[in-house]
C-alpha positions in Angstrom: -33.7 99.7 -72.5 -31.8 97.5 -70.4 -31.6 100.6 -67.3 -36.0 101.2 -67.9 -36.3 97.1 -67.3 -34.0 97.2 -64.2 -35.6 99.8 -63.1 -39.1 98.3 -62.9 -37.6 94.9 -61.3 -36.3 96.9 -58.7 -39.4 99.0 -58.1 -41.5 95.4 -58.5 -39.2 93.7 -56.1 -39.6 96.8 -53.1 -43.4 96.5 -53.5 -43.8 93.1 -53.2 -41.6 93.2 -50.1 -43.6 95.7 -48.8 -46.6 94.1 -49.3 -45.6 90.9 -48.0 -44.0 92.6 -44.8 -47.4 94.3 -44.0 -49.1 91.0 -44.2 -46.5 88.3 -42.4 -45.9 91.1 -39.5 -47.5 89.4 -37.0 -47.0 85.4 -37.6 -43.1 86.5 -37.9 -43.0 88.6 -34.8 -44.7 85.9 -33.0 -42.1 83.4 -34.7 -39.0 85.5 -33.4 -40.6 85.6 -29.9 -41.0 82.0 -29.4 -37.3 81.4 -30.9 -35.8 83.2 -28.7 -38.0 82.4 -25.4 -36.9 78.8 -26.5 -33.2 79.5 -27.3 -32.4 82.5 -24.8 -33.4 81.9 -21.5 -32.9 85.0 -20.3 -36.0 86.5 -22.5 -38.3 84.0 -20.6 -38.0 87.0 -17.8 -39.7 90.4 -18.8 -37.1 93.0 -19.5 -38.1 95.6 -16.9 -38.2 92.6 -14.1 -34.9 91.3 -15.0 -33.4 94.9 -14.9 -35.3 95.7 -11.2 -34.8 92.4 -9.8 -30.7 92.7 -10.8 -31.2 96.2 -9.4 -32.2 95.1 -5.8 -30.0 92.2 -5.9 -32.7 89.8 -5.8 -32.4 86.4 -8.2 -33.8 85.9 -10.9 -33.5 82.2 -12.2 -34.7 80.7 -15.3 -35.0 77.0 -15.9 -35.7 76.4 -19.4 -37.6 73.3 -19.6 -39.3 73.8 -22.9 -36.5 73.7 -25.1 -36.4 69.2 -24.2 -39.7 69.3 -25.8 -38.5 70.9 -28.5 -35.6 68.5 -28.8 -37.9 66.1 -28.5 -40.2 66.7 -31.7 -37.2 67.5 -33.8 -35.3 64.9 -32.9 -37.8 62.6 -33.5 -38.5 64.2 -36.8 -34.9 63.7 -37.6 -34.8 60.0 -36.7 -37.9 59.3 -39.4 -36.2 59.7 -42.6 -38.2 60.3 -45.5 -37.4 59.0 -49.3 -38.5 60.1 -52.4 -40.0 57.7 -55.2 -41.3 58.8 -59.0 -44.6 57.4 -59.8 -45.2 57.4 -63.7 -48.4 58.9 -64.6 -48.9 56.3 -67.8 -47.9 52.7 -68.4 -45.3 54.0 -70.8 -42.9 55.5 -68.0 -43.1 52.7 -65.8 -39.8 51.0 -67.5 -38.2 54.5 -66.2 -39.0 55.2 -63.1 -36.2 53.9 -61.8 -33.8 55.6 -63.2 -36.2 59.2 -61.9 -35.7 57.8 -58.6 -32.1 57.2 -58.8 -31.4 61.1 -60.0 -33.7 62.0 -57.1 -31.6 60.1 -54.7 -28.3 61.6 -56.3 -29.5 65.6 -56.1 -30.7 64.9 -52.1 -27.4 62.8 -51.0 -25.0 65.5 -52.9 -26.5 68.0 -51.7 -27.5 66.5 -48.5 -30.6 68.2 -48.2 -31.2 66.9 -44.8 -29.6 69.8 -43.5 -31.9 72.2 -45.1 -35.3 70.0 -44.5 -34.6 69.2 -40.8 -33.4 73.0 -40.1 -36.5 74.0 -41.5 -38.6 71.5 -39.7 -37.5 72.7 -36.4 -37.9 76.0 -36.9 -41.6 74.9 -37.8 -41.5 73.4 -34.3 -39.8 76.1 -33.0 -41.1 79.4 -34.3 -44.3 78.2 -36.1 -42.6 78.0 -40.0 -39.6 77.4 -41.9 -38.2 77.5 -45.2 -35.5 75.7 -47.5 -34.8 76.2 -51.0 -33.8 74.9 -54.8 -30.9 76.3 -56.5 -28.4 75.4 -59.2 -24.7 75.0 -58.9 -22.2 74.6 -62.0 -20.3 71.1 -61.4 -16.9 73.0 -61.2 -15.2 76.0 -62.7 -14.5 74.4 -65.9 -17.8 72.7 -66.9 -21.1 74.4 -68.2 -23.0 71.3 -66.6 -25.4 72.1 -63.6 -26.2 70.4 -60.3 -29.1 70.6 -58.8 -28.6 71.1 -55.5 -31.1 72.0 -51.8 -29.8 74.4 -49.5 -31.5 75.7 -46.3 -32.7 79.1 -45.4 -31.1 79.7 -41.7 -33.6 82.7 -41.1 -36.9 82.1 -42.1 -37.8 85.8 -41.0 -35.4 86.7 -44.3 -38.0 84.8 -46.7 -41.5 86.2 -48.1 -43.8 84.2 -50.2 -47.1 85.7 -51.7 -49.6 87.0 -49.0 -52.4 85.0 -51.2 -51.0 81.3 -50.7 -53.4 78.8 -49.5 -51.1 75.8 -50.1 -49.4 74.9 -46.5 -46.1 74.1 -48.6 -46.3 77.4 -50.8 -46.6 75.9 -54.3 -49.3 78.3 -55.2 -46.9 81.6 -54.7 -46.7 83.7 -57.9 -43.7 85.9 -56.0 -40.8 85.0 -52.9 -38.1 86.7 -52.0 -35.2 85.6 -50.0 -31.5 86.4 -49.7 -28.2 85.9 -48.3 -25.1 87.9 -46.8 -22.5 88.5 -48.1 -19.3 90.1 -47.6 -18.0 93.6 -49.0 -14.9 92.0 -50.2 -17.3 89.0 -51.7 -19.4 91.4 -53.5 -16.9 93.3 -54.5 -15.0 90.2 -56.2 -18.2 88.8 -58.0 -19.5 91.9 -58.7 -16.9 94.6 -59.5 -19.0 97.0 -61.6 -21.6 97.7 -58.8 -21.8 99.4 -55.3 -21.9 97.1 -51.9 -25.1 98.2 -50.3 -28.1 96.1 -49.2 -31.1 95.8 -51.1 -33.6 98.8 -50.0 -34.0 100.8 -46.9 -36.4 98.1 -45.3 -33.4 96.1 -44.8 -31.4 98.8 -42.8 -34.4 99.5 -40.8 -34.4 96.0 -39.1 -30.6 96.1 -39.1 -29.8 93.8 -41.6 -26.9 95.8 -42.4 -23.5 96.2 -40.8 -20.5 98.0 -41.7 -18.8 95.2 -43.4 -21.7 93.4 -44.9 -24.6 93.7 -47.1 -27.7 91.8 -47.8 -28.6 90.8 -51.4 -31.6 90.1 -52.1 -33.0 87.3 -54.4 -36.3 88.0 -55.8 -38.3 85.2 -57.8 -41.5 86.1 -60.1 -43.7 83.8 -62.2 -44.4 86.2 -65.2 -47.6 84.8 -67.6 -47.5 85.1 -71.3 -51.1 84.7 -73.1 -51.1 81.9 -75.7 -54.0 79.6 -77.6 -54.1 75.9 -76.8 -55.2 73.9 -80.1 -56.2 70.3 -79.8 -55.2 68.0 -82.8 -57.6 65.3 -84.3 -54.9 62.5 -82.9 -55.9 63.8 -79.6 -52.4 65.9 -78.9 -52.5 69.3 -78.0 -50.2 72.3 -79.5 -50.0 75.8 -78.4 -50.0 78.3 -80.9 -46.5 79.7 -80.4 -45.2 76.4 -81.6 -47.2 76.1 -84.8 -44.6 77.2 -86.7 -42.4 74.4 -85.8 -44.6 72.3 -87.5 -45.6 73.9 -90.5 -46.0 71.5 -93.6 -46.9 68.7 -91.8 -50.0 67.2 -92.8 -51.1 65.4 -89.6 -51.3 69.3 -88.1 -55.6 69.1 -88.1 -57.0 71.0 -85.5 -60.4 70.5 -84.2 -60.6 72.2 -81.0 -59.2 75.6 -79.1 -58.9 77.5 -76.3 -57.4 80.5 -74.4 -54.3 79.9 -72.0 -51.3 81.3 -70.3 -47.6 79.8 -70.3 -45.7 80.8 -67.6 -41.9 81.0 -66.7 -40.4 81.7 -63.3 -37.5 84.4 -63.5 -34.9 84.9 -60.8 -33.2 88.1 -60.2 -30.5 89.0 -57.8 -30.6 92.6 -56.6 -28.5 94.9 -54.9 -30.4 98.4 -53.7 -29.8 100.0 -57.1 -28.7 97.2 -59.7 -29.9 94.0 -61.0 -26.9 91.8 -60.9 -27.9 88.6 -62.3 -31.1 87.4 -64.0 -32.0 83.8 -65.1 -34.7 81.7 -65.6 -35.6 79.0 -63.6 -36.5 75.9 -65.8 -39.1 75.0 -63.0 -42.9 73.8 -62.3 -43.2 76.0 -59.4 -40.8 78.8 -57.4 -38.1 76.4 -55.9 -38.7 77.8 -52.0 -40.8 75.4 -49.7 -42.5 76.5 -47.1 -42.5 73.9 -43.9 -45.4 74.9 -41.6 -46.0 73.9 -38.0 -49.6 74.5 -36.3 -51.9 76.3 -38.9 -55.4 77.8 -38.0 -57.3 80.2 -39.6 -59.8 82.4 -37.7 -62.2 85.1 -39.8 -60.1 85.0 -42.4 -56.9 85.5 -40.5 -53.8 82.8 -40.5 -52.1 81.7 -37.6 -48.9 79.6 -37.8 -48.2 78.5 -34.1 -45.6 76.6 -32.7 -44.7 73.8 -30.4 -44.4 76.4 -27.9 -46.6 79.3 -28.6 -49.2 77.8 -25.9 -46.4 76.7 -23.4 -44.4 80.2 -22.8 -47.1 81.3 -20.1 -46.7 78.1 -17.6 -42.5 78.2 -18.4 -42.7 82.0 -17.0 -45.1 81.0 -13.8 -42.4 78.1 -13.0 -39.1 80.6 -13.3 -41.3 82.7 -10.8 -42.1 80.2 -8.6 -38.5 78.9 -8.5 -37.3 82.4 -8.0 -39.8 82.7 -5.1 -38.0 79.8 -3.3 -34.7 80.1 -3.9 -35.3 83.9 -2.4 -36.8 81.9 0.9 -34.1 79.5 0.5 -31.6 82.5 1.1 -33.5 83.8 3.8 -33.6 80.8 5.6 -29.6 80.7 5.4 -29.2 84.0 7.4 -31.8 83.1 10.6 -31.9 86.2 12.7 -31.1 85.6 16.8 -34.1 86.9 19.4 -32.8 88.2 22.3 -33.4 90.9 24.7 -32.0 94.5 24.0 -30.6 94.5 27.8 -28.9 91.2 27.6 -26.7 92.3 24.6 -26.0 95.3 25.4 -22.0 95.8 25.1 -21.8 92.7 23.0 -23.8 94.4 19.9 -20.4 93.7 18.1 -20.3 90.1 18.6 -23.7 89.5 18.0 -23.6 91.6 14.5 -21.1 88.8 13.9 -22.8 86.0 14.8 -23.2 84.1 11.7 -19.2 83.9 11.3 -18.0 80.5 11.6 -15.2 81.4 13.0 -16.6 82.8 16.2 -15.6 81.0 19.2 -18.2 82.5 21.4 -21.4 84.8 21.9 -21.5 86.8 25.4 -24.8 87.8 26.9 -25.9 89.3 30.2 -27.9 86.8 32.1 -28.4 88.9 35.2 -30.0 92.8 34.9 -28.6 95.6 37.1 -31.9 95.0 39.2 -31.2 91.5 39.8 -33.7 90.2 37.2 -33.1 87.3 35.0 -32.6 87.2 31.2 -33.2 84.2 28.8 -30.2 83.7 26.3 -30.8 84.7 23.1 -31.8 82.0 20.5 -32.5 81.5 16.9 -35.9 82.0 14.5 -37.1 79.3 13.7 -36.0 77.6 10.1 -37.5 78.5 7.0 -39.5 75.2 6.4 -40.7 75.8 2.7 -43.9 77.4 1.3 -46.2 74.2 0.6 -48.2 77.1 -1.8 -44.9 77.6 -3.9 -44.4 74.1 -4.3 -47.5 73.4 -5.4 -47.1 75.9 -7.9 -44.2 74.5 -9.7 -45.4 71.3 -9.7 -48.6 73.0 -11.7 -47.0 74.7 -13.6 -44.1 72.0 -14.9 -47.4 69.6 -15.3 -49.2 72.7 -17.5 -46.0 72.6 -19.8 -46.6 68.6 -20.2 -50.3 69.5 -21.3 -49.6 72.7 -23.5 -47.2 70.6 -25.2 -49.2 67.3 -25.7 -45.6 65.7 -24.3 -45.9 63.7 -21.5 -43.3 62.0 -19.3 -43.3 58.2 -21.1 -42.5 60.6 -24.0 -39.6 61.9 -22.3 -38.1 58.6 -21.1 -39.2 59.8 -17.2 -41.0 57.8 -15.0 -44.8 58.5 -14.8 -48.0 56.9 -13.6 -48.1 54.4 -15.7 -46.7 50.8 -14.4 -47.4 49.1 -17.6 -45.9 48.7 -20.5 -49.3 48.7 -22.4 -50.0 51.9 -20.2 -46.1 53.5 -21.0 -47.3 52.6 -25.1 -50.2 54.2 -25.0 -49.4 57.4 -23.5 -46.4 58.0 -25.9 -48.9 57.1 -28.7 -50.7 59.8 -27.4 -47.8 62.5 -27.4 -47.0 61.5 -30.9 -50.5 61.9 -32.2 -51.0 65.3 -30.1 -48.2 66.5 -32.1 -48.6 64.4 -35.7 -49.9 67.4 -37.6 -45.8 69.0 -37.3 -44.2 65.5 -38.9 -47.3 65.6 -41.5 -46.8 69.3 -42.4 -43.2 68.4 -42.9 -44.2 65.4 -44.8 -46.0 67.3 -47.4 -43.2 69.4 -47.8 -41.2 67.2 -48.7 -43.5 65.9 -51.2 -43.3 69.1 -52.4 -39.8 69.2 -53.2 -39.8 65.6 -54.7 -42.2 67.5 -57.3 -40.0 70.6 -58.1 -36.9 68.5 -58.5 -38.7 66.2 -60.9 -39.5 69.4 -62.8 -36.3 70.7 -63.1 -34.1 67.4 -63.5 -35.0 67.0 -67.1 -34.0 70.2 -68.2 -30.8 70.5 -66.0 -29.6 66.8 -67.0 -30.2 66.8 -70.6 -26.7 65.9 -71.4 -24.6 62.5 -71.2 -23.4 62.3 -67.9 -21.8 59.9 -65.1 -23.1 60.4 -61.6 -21.8 59.2 -58.4 -24.6 57.9 -55.9 -23.8 56.9 -52.1 -26.1 54.2 -51.4 -26.6 53.0 -47.6 -24.1 55.6 -46.1 -21.5 52.9 -47.4 -21.7 51.8 -50.7 -21.1 53.9 -54.1 -22.9 53.2 -57.8 -22.5 54.8 -60.7 -25.4 56.5 -62.4 -25.0 56.8 -66.3 -28.0 59.1 -68.2 -28.4 60.3 -71.5 -26.2 58.3 -72.8 -25.7 57.5 -76.8 -25.1 53.5 -77.8 -22.5 54.7 -80.5 -20.7 56.6 -77.5 -17.7 55.1 -76.7 -18.5 55.6 -73.0 -21.0 52.5 -74.0 -18.6 49.9 -73.6 -16.9 51.4 -70.4 -20.1 51.7 -68.3 -21.3 48.6 -70.0 -21.6 46.9 -66.6 -24.2 50.0 -65.2 -26.0 50.2 -68.5 -26.8 46.5 -68.9 -30.2 47.1 -67.9 -30.8 50.3 -69.0 -33.4 51.3 -71.4 -33.5 53.1 -75.0 -36.1 56.1 -74.9 -37.6 57.4 -77.5 -34.6 59.7 -78.5 -32.8 56.5 -78.5 -30.8 57.3 -75.7 -30.1 54.5 -72.4 -31.4 56.0 -68.9 -32.7 59.1 -71.1 -34.2 61.5 -67.8 -35.8 64.2 -70.3 -38.8 62.6 -71.1 -41.7 61.1 -69.1 -44.0 62.7 -66.6 -44.1 61.4 -63.2 -45.7 61.7 -59.8 -44.3 62.0 -56.0 -45.0 59.0 -53.3 -43.2 59.6 -50.0 -41.9 56.7 -47.8 -40.8 57.1 -44.3 -38.8 55.3 -42.0 -35.6 54.8 -39.8 -32.7 56.4 -41.1 -30.0 53.7 -42.1 -28.0 53.4 -39.1 -31.1 52.9 -37.0 -32.4 50.1 -39.7 -29.2 48.1 -39.3 -29.4 48.6 -35.5 -33.1 47.0 -35.5 -31.9 44.0 -38.3 -29.4 43.4 -35.3 -31.9 43.0 -32.7 -34.3 40.8 -34.7 -31.4 38.6 -36.2 -30.2 37.8 -32.3 -33.5 37.2 -31.3 -34.2 34.6 -34.1 -31.3 32.7 -33.6 -31.9 32.5 -29.4 -35.6 31.4 -30.9 -34.0 29.5 -33.8 -30.9 28.0 -33.3 -30.9 26.1 -36.9 -31.2 29.5 -38.3 -27.7 29.8 -38.2 -27.0 26.7 -40.3 -28.7 28.1 -43.1 -28.1 32.0 -43.2 -25.2 31.9 -41.0 -23.0 34.2 -43.4 -26.1 37.0 -43.6 -26.5 37.4 -40.0 -22.8 37.9 -39.1 -22.8 40.1 -42.3 -25.5 42.4 -40.7 -22.8 43.4 -38.0 -20.0 45.8 -38.8 -17.3 44.7 -36.2 -13.9 43.5 -37.4 -13.4 40.8 -39.8 -17.4 40.3 -40.0 -16.8 39.9 -43.6 -14.5 37.1 -43.3 -16.4 34.9 -40.7 -19.5 35.6 -43.1 -17.3 34.4 -46.1 -16.5 31.0 -44.6 -19.6 30.3 -42.9 -21.2 30.8 -46.3 -18.5 28.1 -47.8 -20.4 25.5 -45.7 -23.5 25.9 -46.8 -25.3 23.8 -48.9 -25.0 24.3 -53.0 -28.9 25.1 -53.3 -28.3 28.2 -50.7 -25.4 29.2 -52.4 -25.8 32.4 -53.9 -24.6 31.7 -58.2 -21.9 34.9 -58.0 -19.0 32.6 -59.9 -16.6 32.8 -57.7 -16.7 29.0 -56.3 -15.0 26.5 -59.0 -17.5 23.9 -60.5 -17.4 20.2 -58.5 -15.6 17.9 -60.7 -18.1 15.6 -62.5 -16.6 12.4 -61.1 -17.2 13.8 -57.3 -20.4 14.8 -58.2 -21.4 11.3 -59.4 -20.1 9.2 -56.9 -21.8 11.7 -54.2 -24.9 10.8 -55.8 -24.1 6.8 -55.4 -23.6 7.4 -52.3 -26.1 9.4 -51.2 -28.9 6.6 -53.3 -27.1 4.4 -51.3 -27.9 6.0 -47.8 -31.4 6.7 -48.9 -31.7 3.1 -49.6 -30.1 1.9 -46.2 -32.2 4.6 -44.6 -35.7 3.1 -46.1 -34.7 -0.4 -45.0 -34.2 1.4 -41.1 -37.5 2.8 -41.1 -39.0 0.0 -42.5 -37.0 -2.2 -39.7 -37.8 -0.1 -36.8 -41.9 -0.2 -38.2 -41.6 -4.0 -37.7 -39.9 -3.9 -34.2 -42.0 -3.1 -31.5 -39.4 -3.0 -28.6 -38.7 0.4 -28.0 -34.8 -0.3 -26.8 -34.5 -1.8 -30.7 -35.9 1.6 -32.0 -33.8 3.4 -30.5 -30.1 1.3 -31.0 -31.5 1.5 -34.9 -32.1 4.9 -34.1 -28.8 5.7 -32.8 -26.6 3.7 -35.5 -28.7 5.5 -38.7 -27.6 9.1 -36.9 -24.0 7.9 -36.1 -24.0 6.2 -39.8 -25.5 9.6 -41.6 -23.0 12.2 -39.3 -20.2 10.3 -40.5 -21.4 10.2 -44.5 -21.9 14.1 -44.2 -18.9 14.6 -42.6 -17.1 12.6 -45.6 -19.5 14.5 -48.3 -18.4 17.7 -47.1 -14.7 16.9 -47.0 -15.4 16.0 -50.5 -16.9 19.2 -51.7 -14.7 21.4 -50.0 -11.5 19.8 -51.3 -13.2 19.8 -54.8 -13.3 23.4 -54.9 -9.4 23.6 -54.7 -8.3 20.9 -57.1 -10.0 18.7 -59.5 -6.6 16.4 -59.4 -7.3 15.5 -55.9 -10.4 12.7 -56.9 -8.0 10.0 -56.4 -7.7 11.0 -52.8 -11.0 10.9 -52.1 -11.3 7.5 -53.6 -10.1 5.3 -50.2 -12.6 7.3 -48.2 -15.6 7.1 -50.3 -14.5 3.0 -50.5 -14.8 3.0 -46.8 -18.4 4.7 -46.6 -19.7 2.1 -49.2 -17.8 -0.6 -47.3 -20.0 0.7 -44.4 -23.1 0.8 -46.0 -23.0 -2.5 -46.9 -22.2 -3.7 -43.7 -25.3 -2.0 -42.5 -27.1 -3.6 -45.2 -26.0 -7.1 -44.4 -26.6 -6.6 -40.7 -30.3 -5.2 -41.7 -30.9 -8.3 -43.2 -29.7 -10.6 -40.4 -31.7 -8.8 -38.2 -34.8 -8.9 -40.5 -34.4 -12.6 -40.3 -34.2 -13.0 -36.6 -37.3 -15.1 -34.9 -40.6 -12.9 -34.6 -41.6 -14.0 -31.4 -38.9 -12.3 -29.7 -40.4 -9.1 -29.3 -43.3 -10.4 -28.3 -42.6 -10.6 -24.5 -44.2 -9.1 -21.3 -41.8 -8.9 -18.8 -39.1 -7.0 -17.0 -36.0 -8.3 -17.3 -34.2 -6.7 -15.1 -36.8 -8.4 -12.4 -35.2 -11.7 -13.4 -31.8 -12.1 -11.6 -30.3 -15.3 -10.7 -31.3 -14.3 -7.0 -34.9 -14.3 -7.6 -36.8 -17.2 -5.9 -38.3 -20.0 -7.9 -41.5 -18.3 -7.3 -40.4 -15.6 -9.4 -39.5 -17.4 -12.1 -41.4 -17.1 -15.8 -44.9 -19.0 -15.8 -44.9 -22.5 -18.1 -45.5 -21.4 -21.5 -43.6 -18.0 -21.5 -41.0 -17.9 -24.1 -37.6 -18.1 -22.6 -34.4 -15.6 -23.8 -32.4 -17.0 -26.1 -28.6 -15.9 -26.4 -28.2 -13.5 -29.8 -26.1 -15.2 -32.2 -22.5 -13.7 -33.1 -23.4 -13.2 -36.3 -25.8 -10.3 -35.7 -22.8 -7.9 -34.1 -22.5 -4.8 -36.5 -19.1 -4.3 -36.8 -18.8 -0.4 -36.5 -16.0 2.0 -36.2 -16.3 2.0 -32.3 -18.1 -0.8 -31.6 -17.2 -3.7 -29.7 -17.4 -7.0 -31.9 -18.5 -8.6 -28.4 -20.8 -5.8 -28.2 -24.7 -6.6 -28.5 -26.6 -4.6 -31.1 -29.1 -3.9 -28.5 -27.4 -1.7 -25.7 -28.1 -2.7 -22.1 -31.3 -1.5 -21.2 -31.6 2.4 -19.4 -33.3 2.4 -15.6 -36.2 4.5 -16.9 -37.3 2.1 -19.3 -40.7 1.0 -18.7 -41.0 -1.5 -21.0 -41.2 -5.5 -20.0 -38.3 -7.3 -22.1 -38.8 -10.4 -20.4 -38.3 -12.3 -23.5 -35.5 -10.1 -25.2 -32.1 -12.1 -25.6 -29.1 -10.0 -24.1 -26.0 -11.2 -25.0 -22.6 -9.7 -23.4 -19.3 -10.7 -22.2 -20.3 -13.1 -19.4 -23.7 -13.7 -20.2 -24.6 -16.7 -18.1 -27.0 -19.1 -20.4 -28.7 -20.8 -17.0 -29.4 -17.3 -15.9 
């Protein structure tokens, strides 16, 4: 019975393979030609023409320009990294979407899915289509746990989907076949009871078999089972095949029913005459993802074109024109001599070797036997190049750009554009002209997310602890399906801190819920870091004060040695309200906090008094002096406060050591308040002057003296002097007027050492 079943499976696989190969033959042949044309430059010439030229000793040049156009698109695809996010389809699953995101991230990063997806995208650009697949592997040799892996399919011609598919990423395929090469030694080790032969005669005809290797096929088939779907009174549904499980349930009230089919995806690993392995794939789709390039339909016929499908002819013309130029250049290097036959009679051996650089002289006859004169031999006119060939070379090069929609601006070459706006417009033109390649790749990647979401609940249904690489550097631990009573809960308490209990009473239960996929595209992590650095540098130049409030974050964004240490030190200098509450720094002692608050209150009072005084004084010099005095006191105070805060981190017993410092600050504040009070008591008419005091000196003539009735300057009392560190007690509180200060100050008293009261 088992043998008959195997025979049916093998026959079904052969029938599908033959039917699929007949349908996809033209598309696959074109893809193979395009890839060969791009990769192997010798294939850019017709084989017969190349052989004919080689036999005749003529050059046959291939300058592969389209390879750079292909790399332009494939590298742009690699740089545009995509992220899969799970979207809950009902409100009850919103809280569990993050754990599904983490599971998707684990599968993609643990299997290095970017290798498979980027390869398939490159095949689609170069050949018109590509494939990658989703498989499962045991965690290790001693485990029953399975991991989901995303793997690439190196040769897209080895894989076939159902000819009836209409979806551009193959989600509607009901059959598929792929395979892998295996050495006969590995085959015997894994399947010792079977003969190591390739899958069938079709593969042998395509040279898919060698003496030491065999091609083992993997056949997928969707198998349907007829069933009846019941709708219950509470709105839920139930299959007839599952009714026995609910026998005796009083709430089982059927209100509606309809015929339906349930599907099972089966996987068979086959050689030519045996089914080596078989299992059910617990997924909603056949786990082979198709990536197409440029898909077109004409009269119900499908076309999958690559980027270079229409660029091959211009490339052939370019190669031919360049080869013709080379041939003419070779002839120019061997220019013939023009001479009268009689003039070189007897010297032909010399002239046969005339182009030898070691030839020192070339004899000839200048006078014939009858006395006639012979002209000296001369070389033919040198080759100047063919304008027609040069024009053809330039035209074919432009045609390659036109057929690929990739122009000089996108290739980094200097074009006709001169302004940055024009260059960006040409780059956008190239991006838009080939956007369908990126869009088809994105659709396939989104389908990959749906395949993974359908498989995760079945293959990760046991308590697991998974390690995820994050941002290419940091590792995080993911705990799933954990029983609250498990001893592992305490071990991974931090990881389960924000976890939610599922309907089965498990932390991070990934076996329940229904989700869809949202995809986000952007630069990879390293590119994002580079862009972030550039932005931070520009912000630092435009706003220098940014370093004062976020210097630690800016430095941490760089990855030079000891960047973290510098960032930590900058963080210590931040005000308390800007520091993260990470619990690393010890709290400031209450005594210091109280003293600092008192000092800050006194400073605020002093600042308010200074501001009030500044408003009352109309003299700009007085305002400027007050601002300087206020700034200096505030700066000294801030320095002392910073010292107190920094010292308070290490030892609370050092409070007494700061007492003298605080007392000094308080004394200075009191002095400042006393000085302000004395300044407020100064005569009110000292600021109502209107004459420039600099123009009134002891050498002035009588007619330059102030007019009668004007206020005369008076010396400032000595008690107006402000004692301050760095101030001379004899110095006035008002500094000498700057030369560029234009406010008249004839009545402003300016006491100074050596001041003459008569002046």
